[in-house]
N, C-alpha and C positions, 0 to 999 in steps of 0.2 A: 473842501478844506483839507490840507495835508495833515498827517499825524504830527509832524514837527510843529506846525502852526497850532494844532490842538494842545500839544504839550506846553508850548509857550503861553497860550491863553490860560492854561491851568496852573502856570507858574512852576512847572516841573522841568528840572534839568536832570537828564540821565547821567549816571556815573559812567566812567570808562568801563568797558566790558572786562570783568575780572578774569585773570589767567587761571587755568586749572591748577588745583592744589595737589594733584596726584597724576597717575597714569590714565588719563582719559582726555577726551576732547570736549570743548565747551558746548558744541552743538554738532548735529548731523542733519543733513538734508537728504531725504529719501523720497523720491517722487515729488508730490506736492505737499509734503509734510516737513516741518522743521521741528526737530526734537532738541530742546535746550536742557542741558544737564542741570541738576539741582544747584540752586544758588542759595548760599547760606547768609543768614543775617549777621550784622555786626554785633548785635546784642547777644550777650552770653547769659546763661542761666536757665532755670527750670520753671515752667508755668505751674502754678499751684503750690510752689515752694517760695521762691524769692521774686517771682514776676507775676504781674496782674494781666488779665485778658487784654487790657488796653495796650500794655507794653508789647505783648505778643502780636497784636494786630499791627502795631507800628513796625515791628520787626518784619512781619510778613509783607507789608507794603515795600519795605526796603528790598526784600527778595524779589518782589515784582518789578521794581525799578531795574535791578540787575538782570532779570529775565528779558526785559525790554531792551536793555543795552546789548545783551548777547544777540538778540534777534536782529537788532539794527546792524551789528557787526557782521552777522551772517548774511544779511540780505542787502545791505547798503542803504535801505530805506524801509521804515516801518509801514510805508504805504503798500508794500507787497504782502502784508498780512491780510489774508482774506477772512480769517476767523481764528479766535482762540478756541482750540478744540478741547483741551483738558489741562488741568492743573493737578499736580500731586503734592499735597502738603504734609510735612512731617513736623510735629510739635514736640519738643523736649519737655515732657511733663510728668508729674507724679501719677501714680496709679489711680488716685482719686479724682484727678482733673478730668472734666468731661466737656470742656468748652472749646475743643479743637476747631469746630466749625467757625466759631466767632473769631478765633485767632486768624485762621486762613482767609477769612473775609477781608482782611487788610489787603491781601493781594487780589482777591476776586473783585473787590470794589474798584481797585485801581484799573483793572483790565476793562471794566465796564465804563469807567470814567473816561478812559483814553479812546476805546474803540466803539463805544455805544453798544448796540445790540450784537454786533459781531464779536464783542468781548465776552458775551455770556458763554459759559463753558460747562462741561462735565467736570467733576472734581472728586478727589479723595482728600480727607483731612483726618489724619491718624496720629495717635500718640506714639512716641518713641521714648524708651528709658534714657537714651543718650543720643546726641548727634555729634558730628565731627567738630572738633575744636571746642566743644562745650557750648555751641551756639543754641539759641532758643528755637529757631525755625529754619527749615530748609524746604524749598519749593522747586519743582521741576515743571516744565511746560511742553505742550505740543501745540503748534500753530499750523493751520492750513495756509499755504502761500500761493501767490500767483507768479 
């Protein structure tokens, strides 16, 4: 089964790959690795202040959809993804908020949903006092490709 078929079965429609917001490229291919720049959530706010964990997880899922859209733009087909290697998740949160892993799970769960075992990855889920444009979540990714 192709990844596009899997996405359709899951009822997932990928957005257009977002254009960079500053002086960087959306992705870089080096050898058999695809590095996708951080993708920001549409949701703005701070976890632990005005947003709940569930809001953050949904925002992280949106970041994951944008990561997949960038990967498809880079590769022409998500079938070229051999494995999701690593996600780096940044959560705009208060100093007291400690559920960053549960927030970033929104993206991690999506990767496993789409790619199965090859979607399991290494990960960082860290707090940030502020993120670009006031967004709730930003996530970057590294994919092994064929």
